[in-house]
C-alpha positions as a LaTeX table, in Angstrom:
\begin{tabular}{lrrr}
\hline
Residue & $x$ (\AA) & $y$ (\AA) & $z$ (\AA) \\
\hline
Unk1 & 19.84 & 22.18 & $-4.76$ \\
Unk2 & 20.15 & 20.96 & $-8.35$ \\
Unk3 & 21.12 & 23.40 & $-11.14$ \\
Unk4 & 19.99 & 26.29 & $-8.95$ \\
Unk5 & 16.54 & 24.79 & $-8.29$ \\
Unk6 & 15.26 & 24.19 & $-4.79$ \\
Unk7 & 14.15 & 20.58 & $-4.09$ \\
Unk8 & 10.45 & 21.43 & $-4.15$ \\
Unk9 & 10.79 & 23.38 & $-7.42$ \\
Unk10 & 12.58 & 20.45 & $-9.07$ \\
Unk11 & 9.84 & 18.00 & $-8.05$ \\
Unk12 & 7.20 & 20.46 & $-9.20$ \\
Unk13 & 8.95 & 20.82 & $-12.58$ \\
Unk14 & 8.78 & 17.05 & $-13.14$ \\
Unk15 & 5.10 & 17.02 & $-12.32$ \\
Unk16 & 4.42 & 20.09 & $-14.48$ \\
Unk17 & 6.11 & 18.40 & $-17.45$ \\
Unk18 & 3.78 & 15.42 & $-17.20$ \\
Unk19 & 0.73 & 17.66 & $-16.96$ \\
Unk20 & 1.95 & 19.66 & $-19.96$ \\
Unk21 & 2.03 & 16.52 & $-22.13$ \\
Unk22 & $-1.58$ & 15.85 & $-21.21$ \\
Unk23 & $-2.58$ & 19.47 & $-21.90$ \\
Unk24 & $-0.93$ & 19.40 & $-25.37$ \\
Unk25 & $-2.83$ & 16.23 & $-26.26$ \\
Unk26 & $-6.05$ & 17.72 & $-24.89$ \\
Unk27 & $-5.88$ & 20.76 & $-27.18$ \\
Unk28 & $-4.85$ & 18.80 & $-30.28$ \\
Unk29 & $-8.11$ & 17.98 & $-32.16$ \\
Unk30 & $-6.39$ & 15.14 & $-34.06$ \\
Unk31 & $-5.01$ & 13.46 & $-30.96$ \\
Unk32 & $-5.92$ & 9.97 & $-29.81$ \\
Unk33 & $-7.62$ & 11.44 & $-26.75$ \\
Unk34 & $-10.13$ & 13.41 & $-28.85$ \\
Unk35 & $-10.73$ & 10.49 & $-31.21$ \\
Unk36 & $-11.73$ & 8.45 & $-28.18$ \\
Unk37 & $-13.80$ & 11.30 & $-26.78$ \\
Unk38 & $-15.82$ & 11.53 & $-30.01$ \\
Unk39 & $-16.77$ & 7.88 & $-29.59$ \\
Unk40 & $-17.33$ & 8.10 & $-25.84$ \\
Unk41 & $-20.58$ & 6.88 & $-24.32$ \\
Unk42 & $-21.72$ & 6.12 & $-20.82$ \\
Unk43 & $-21.85$ & 2.44 & $-20.03$ \\
Unk44 & $-25.30$ & 0.91 & $-20.00$ \\
Unk45 & $-25.55$ & $-0.15$ & $-16.37$ \\
Unk46 & $-28.03$ & $-2.95$ & $-17.17$ \\
Unk47 & $-25.71$ & $-4.52$ & $-19.75$ \\
Unk48 & $-22.67$ & $-4.08$ & $-17.55$ \\
Unk49 & $-24.27$ & $-5.36$ & $-14.35$ \\
Unk50 & $-23.32$ & $-8.99$ & $-15.00$ \\
Unk51 & $-19.58$ & $-8.33$ & $-14.99$ \\
Unk52 & $-19.47$ & $-5.37$ & $-12.61$ \\
Unk53 & $-17.50$ & $-7.19$ & $-9.91$ \\
Unk54 & $-14.85$ & $-8.36$ & $-12.37$ \\
Unk55 & $-14.55$ & $-4.90$ & $-13.88$ \\
Unk56 & $-14.28$ & $-3.32$ & $-10.45$ \\
Unk57 & $-11.47$ & $-5.55$ & $-9.22$ \\
Unk58 & $-9.63$ & $-5.25$ & $-12.55$ \\
Unk59 & $-9.79$ & $-1.46$ & $-12.26$ \\
Unk60 & $-8.61$ & $-1.53$ & $-8.63$ \\
Unk61 & $-5.72$ & $-3.94$ & $-9.28$ \\
Unk62 & $-4.58$ & $-2.04$ & $-12.36$ \\
Unk63 & $-4.74$ & 1.31 & $-10.54$ \\
Unk64 & $-2.82$ & $-0.04$ & $-7.56$ \\
Unk65 & $-0.08$ & $-1.54$ & $-9.74$ \\
Unk66 & 0.42 & 1.54 & $-11.93$ \\
Unk67 & 0.19 & 3.97 & $-9.01$ \\
Unk68 & 2.66 & 2.16 & $-6.77$ \\
Unk69 & 5.22 & 1.59 & $-9.55$ \\
Unk70 & 5.04 & 5.19 & $-10.75$ \\
Unk71 & 5.16 & 6.53 & $-7.21$ \\
Unk72 & 8.33 & 4.59 & $-6.45$ \\
Unk73 & 9.96 & 5.72 & $-9.71$ \\
Unk74 & 9.09 & 9.38 & $-9.11$ \\
Unk75 & 10.23 & 9.13 & $-5.50$ \\
Unk76 & 13.68 & 7.95 & $-6.60$ \\
Unk77 & 13.92 & 10.45 & $-9.47$ \\
Unk78 & 12.87 & 13.49 & $-7.48$ \\
Unk79 & 15.49 & 15.47 & $-5.59$ \\
Unk80 & 14.16 & 16.96 & $-2.40$ \\
Unk81 & 15.13 & 17.86 & 1.14 \\
Unk82 & 15.15 & 14.73 & 3.28 \\
Unk83 & 12.47 & 14.73 & 5.95 \\
Unk84 & 15.01 & 13.20 & 8.31 \\
Unk85 & 17.73 & 15.86 & 8.13 \\
Unk86 & 18.52 & 19.27 & 9.57 \\
Unk87 & 19.65 & 21.21 & 6.48 \\
Unk88 & 22.63 & 23.37 & 7.30 \\
Unk89 & 22.01 & 27.08 & 6.91 \\
Unk90 & 18.28 & 26.90 & 7.43 \\
Unk91 & 18.09 & 26.77 & 11.22 \\
Unk92 & 19.76 & 28.05 & 14.36 \\
Unk93 & 19.11 & 27.27 & 18.02 \\
Unk94 & 16.09 & 29.59 & 18.07 \\
Unk95 & 15.13 & 30.30 & 14.44 \\
Unk96 & 13.99 & 28.27 & 11.43 \\
Unk97 & 13.91 & 29.40 & 7.78 \\
Unk98 & 11.64 & 27.65 & 5.26 \\
Unk99 & 12.80 & 28.87 & 1.84 \\
Unk100 & 10.31 & 26.62 & $-0.01$ \\
Unk101 & 7.14 & 27.85 & 1.70 \\
Unk102 & 8.57 & 31.36 & 2.25 \\
Unk103 & 8.26 & 31.27 & 6.02 \\
Unk104 & 10.45 & 32.32 & 8.93 \\
Unk105 & 9.79 & 31.33 & 12.54 \\
Unk106 & 11.88 & 32.25 & 15.56 \\
Unk107 & 11.84 & 32.71 & 19.31 \\
Unk108 & 12.57 & 36.19 & 20.59 \\
Unk109 & 12.62 & 36.67 & 24.36 \\
Unk110 & 9.29 & 35.27 & 25.58 \\
Unk111 & 7.50 & 35.39 & 22.21 \\
Unk112 & 7.01 & 33.08 & 19.25 \\
Unk113 & 7.52 & 35.20 & 16.15 \\
Unk114 & 6.69 & 34.10 & 12.60 \\
Unk115 & 5.82 & 35.61 & 9.24 \\
Unk116 & 5.53 & 34.85 & 5.52 \\
Unk117 & 7.58 & 36.68 & 2.91 \\
Unk118 & 7.32 & 37.16 & $-0.85$ \\
Unk119 & 9.06 & 34.80 & $-3.28$ \\
Unk120 & 11.13 & 37.61 & $-4.80$ \\
Unk121 & 12.74 & 38.25 & $-1.40$ \\
Unk122 & 13.66 & 34.61 & $-0.74$ \\
Unk123 & 17.24 & 34.62 & $-2.01$ \\
Unk124 & 18.22 & 37.89 & $-0.36$ \\
Unk125 & 16.62 & 36.83 & 2.91 \\
Unk126 & 18.42 & 33.48 & 2.80 \\
Unk127 & 21.78 & 35.20 & 2.35 \\
Unk128 & 21.11 & 37.60 & 5.22 \\
Unk129 & 19.88 & 34.79 & 7.46 \\
Unk130 & 22.95 & 32.67 & 6.78 \\
Unk131 & 25.17 & 35.66 & 7.60 \\
Unk132 & 23.66 & 36.01 & 11.08 \\
Unk133 & 21.51 & 39.06 & 10.45 \\
Unk134 & 19.44 & 40.25 & 13.40 \\
Unk135 & 15.70 & 39.68 & 13.69 \\
Unk136 & 14.97 & 43.33 & 13.02 \\
Unk137 & 17.17 & 43.28 & 9.90 \\
Unk138 & 15.39 & 40.19 & 8.55 \\
Unk139 & 11.96 & 41.69 & 9.17 \\
Unk140 & 12.98 & 44.99 & 7.59 \\
Unk141 & 14.32 & 43.18 & 4.52 \\
Unk142 & 11.34 & 40.84 & 4.12 \\
Unk143 & 8.84 & 43.64 & 4.79 \\
Unk144 & 6.03 & 41.11 & 5.42 \\
Unk145 & 2.40 & 42.14 & 5.43 \\
Unk146 & 2.07 & 40.95 & 9.02 \\
Unk147 & 4.46 & 39.74 & 11.68 \\
Unk148 & 2.79 & 37.62 & 14.33 \\
Unk149 & 4.19 & 37.84 & 17.85 \\
Unk150 & 2.58 & 35.46 & 20.32 \\
Unk151 & 3.63 & 35.52 & 23.98 \\
Unk152 & 4.20 & 31.97 & 25.18 \\
Unk153 & 2.17 & 32.50 & 28.35 \\
Unk154 & $-0.89$ & 33.38 & 26.19 \\
Unk155 & $-0.83$ & 30.20 & 24.09 \\
Unk156 & $-3.87$ & 28.07 & 24.97 \\
Unk157 & $-3.18$ & 25.13 & 22.64 \\
Unk158 & $-0.46$ & 23.63 & 20.45 \\
Unk159 & $-1.15$ & 20.75 & 18.03 \\
Unk160 & 1.47 & 18.83 & 16.06 \\
Unk161 & 1.23 & 15.75 & 13.81 \\
Unk162 & 4.46 & 13.77 & 13.78 \\
Unk163 & 4.49 & 13.32 & 9.98 \\
Unk164 & 3.78 & 16.97 & 9.17 \\
Unk165 & 6.10 & 19.96 & 8.82 \\
Unk166 & 3.51 & 22.28 & 10.42 \\
Unk167 & 2.28 & 22.81 & 13.96 \\
Unk168 & $-0.64$ & 24.95 & 15.08 \\
Unk169 & $-0.87$ & 27.34 & 18.01 \\
Unk170 & $-4.04$ & 28.82 & 19.45 \\
Unk171 & $-3.93$ & 32.37 & 20.79 \\
Unk172 & $-6.96$ & 34.38 & 21.89 \\
Unk173 & $-9.37$ & 31.94 & 20.17 \\
Unk174 & $-7.49$ & 32.20 & 16.86 \\
Unk175 & $-5.55$ & 29.28 & 15.39 \\
Unk176 & $-2.26$ & 30.01 & 13.62 \\
Unk177 & $-0.05$ & 27.66 & 11.65 \\
Unk178 & 3.73 & 27.71 & 11.90 \\
Unk179 & 5.52 & 26.18 & 8.88 \\
Unk180 & 8.97 & 24.56 & 8.66 \\
Unk181 & 11.12 & 23.26 & 5.81 \\
Unk182 & 10.70 & 19.62 & 6.86 \\
Unk183 & 9.47 & 17.42 & 9.69 \\
Unk184 & 12.85 & 17.15 & 11.42 \\
Unk185 & 13.30 & 20.93 & 11.54 \\
Unk186 & 9.81 & 21.21 & 13.02 \\
Unk187 & 10.70 & 18.61 & 15.67 \\
Unk188 & 13.86 & 20.61 & 16.44 \\
Unk189 & 11.78 & 23.76 & 16.97 \\
Unk190 & 9.18 & 21.89 & 19.00 \\
Unk191 & 11.81 & 20.68 & 21.48 \\
Unk192 & 12.43 & 24.29 & 22.51 \\
Unk193 & 8.87 & 25.60 & 22.10 \\
Unk194 & 7.31 & 23.00 & 24.40 \\
Unk195 & 9.70 & 24.01 & 27.20 \\
Unk196 & 8.38 & 27.58 & 27.00 \\
Unk197 & 4.66 & 26.72 & 27.00 \\
Unk198 & 2.57 & 27.60 & 30.09 \\
Unk199 & 2.78 & 24.98 & 32.82 \\
Unk200 & $-1.01$ & 24.59 & 32.99 \\
Unk201 & $-1.19$ & 23.12 & 29.48 \\
Unk202 & $-1.86$ & 19.38 & 29.61 \\
Unk203 & $-0.05$ & 17.04 & 27.26 \\
Unk204 & $-1.99$ & 14.43 & 25.22 \\
Unk205 & $-0.79$ & 11.91 & 22.67 \\
Unk206 & $-3.21$ & 10.41 & 20.13 \\
Unk207 & $-1.95$ & 7.42 & 18.13 \\
Unk208 & $-4.00$ & 6.04 & 15.21 \\
Unk209 & $-3.92$ & 2.46 & 13.95 \\
Unk210 & $-2.77$ & 1.78 & 10.39 \\
Unk211 & $-6.33$ & 1.05 & 9.29 \\
Unk212 & $-7.77$ & 4.24 & 10.80 \\
Unk213 & $-5.01$ & 6.32 & 9.25 \\
Unk214 & $-5.44$ & 4.87 & 5.74 \\
Unk215 & $-9.22$ & 4.26 & 5.66 \\
Unk216 & $-10.42$ & 7.77 & 4.59 \\
Unk217 & $-8.10$ & 7.75 & 1.58 \\
Unk218 & $-8.96$ & 4.13 & 0.84 \\
Unk219 & $-12.62$ & 5.15 & 0.62 \\
Unk220 & $-11.73$ & 7.96 & $-1.80$ \\
Unk221 & $-9.65$ & 5.53 & $-3.87$ \\
Unk222 & $-12.53$ & 3.05 & $-4.13$ \\
Unk223 & $-14.89$ & 5.87 & $-5.13$ \\
Unk224 & $-12.58$ & 7.04 & $-7.90$ \\
Unk225 & $-12.04$ & 3.48 & $-9.12$ \\
Unk226 & $-15.81$ & 3.01 & $-9.27$ \\
Unk227 & $-16.16$ & 6.22 & $-11.27$ \\
Unk228 & $-13.49$ & 5.11 & $-13.75$ \\
Unk229 & $-15.28$ & 1.78 & $-14.13$ \\
Unk230 & $-18.76$ & 3.26 & $-14.67$ \\
Unk231 & $-17.87$ & 6.05 & $-17.14$ \\
Unk232 & $-16.49$ & 5.26 & $-20.58$ \\
Unk233 & $-15.14$ & 8.76 & $-21.22$ \\
Unk234 & $-11.40$ & 8.75 & $-21.75$ \\
Unk235 & $-10.79$ & 12.29 & $-20.47$ \\
Unk236 & $-12.48$ & 11.46 & $-17.16$ \\
Unk237 & $-10.32$ & 8.37 & $-16.85$ \\
Unk238 & $-7.25$ & 10.53 & $-17.45$ \\
Unk239 & $-8.31$ & 12.90 & $-14.67$ \\
Unk240 & $-9.13$ & 10.06 & $-12.27$ \\
Unk241 & $-5.78$ & 8.39 & $-12.99$ \\
Unk242 & $-3.90$ & 11.61 & $-12.28$ \\
Unk243 & $-5.76$ & 12.15 & $-9.01$ \\
Unk244 & $-5.08$ & 8.60 & $-7.86$ \\
Unk245 & $-1.48$ & 8.62 & $-9.03$ \\
Unk246 & $-0.26$ & 11.93 & $-7.64$ \\
Unk247 & $-2.57$ & 12.59 & $-4.69$ \\
Unk248 & $-4.36$ & 9.56 & $-3.30$ \\
Unk249 & $-1.91$ & 6.65 & $-3.53$ \\
Unk250 & 1.21 & 8.37 & $-2.13$ \\
Unk251 & $-0.72$ & 9.76 & 0.83 \\
Unk252 & $-2.54$ & 6.48 & 1.48 \\
Unk253 & 0.72 & 4.52 & 1.45 \\
Unk254 & 2.33 & 7.05 & 3.77 \\
Unk255 & $-0.59$ & 6.94 & 6.22 \\
Unk256 & $-0.58$ & 3.14 & 6.28 \\
Unk257 & 3.17 & 2.70 & 6.66 \\
Unk258 & 3.55 & 5.58 & 9.10 \\
Unk259 & 0.24 & 6.14 & 10.98 \\
Unk260 & $-0.36$ & 9.63 & 12.29 \\
Unk261 & 0.61 & 10.48 & 15.86 \\
Unk262 & $-0.84$ & 13.75 & 17.15 \\
Unk263 & 0.67 & 15.58 & 20.11 \\
Unk264 & $-1.49$ & 18.17 & 21.83 \\
Unk265 & $-0.76$ & 20.66 & 24.58 \\
Unk266 & $-4.12$ & 22.04 & 25.71 \\
Unk267 & $-5.41$ & 24.03 & 28.65 \\
Unk268 & $-7.67$ & 22.00 & 30.93 \\
Unk269 & $-9.56$ & 20.19 & 28.17 \\
Unk270 & $-10.15$ & 16.50 & 27.59 \\
Unk271 & $-9.12$ & 15.09 & 24.19 \\
Unk272 & $-11.51$ & 12.56 & 22.62 \\
\hline
\end{tabular}
């Protein structure tokens, strides 16, 4: 926590500040952005054809450089819960509280129990949870719209990606997601949950190569770079830059450096 803000709220505040600067410039008719927009034209593809390769690689190299540098700076500036830690006060041996996503999951007898709660109840629920309140007390306080109770012997599938803080369970042909505060807390829960799964579920492990993990996002990156190269409209280039900077590049780097490993427990089915 920093100045009373949760880690995810602090990171979101930094991002919101950057978007706000762009919004202010967008609505200012005398801003540089609008002066450029007034003069904007689409590039004549016939005139630009001769240097299209040079333009493309310049756009790609520039985008990669700016994205990686900014990503590293933001990563060091942002305060957030480490994905490699078990934060004290947000888990027990059989329950896991996610105060960021407003989610509580727990094991009660032979059932997996989980529910979402409203943001306004988060602080009170956290205090009760950290003072060892019972399951019934937590549910009564949160008053969720729906509490899901899934008997372990009725689970037909469980799917978990190693670099995600979510796993999915299938019950009576319906797929449900169970959310945790970080990947390590999810792994802690999964250690117990997998012991309680039906014995007939078969275990499968699917490991992707670095190229397979990063290729879909690489294709999106190339598409956005091509769009930025072909269109001489400054506002579109702003939008493309934001998409690449905050969404595409971080995820692509993560997928390449840490390729996805999917664990599956499934009843008598063959995984491709």
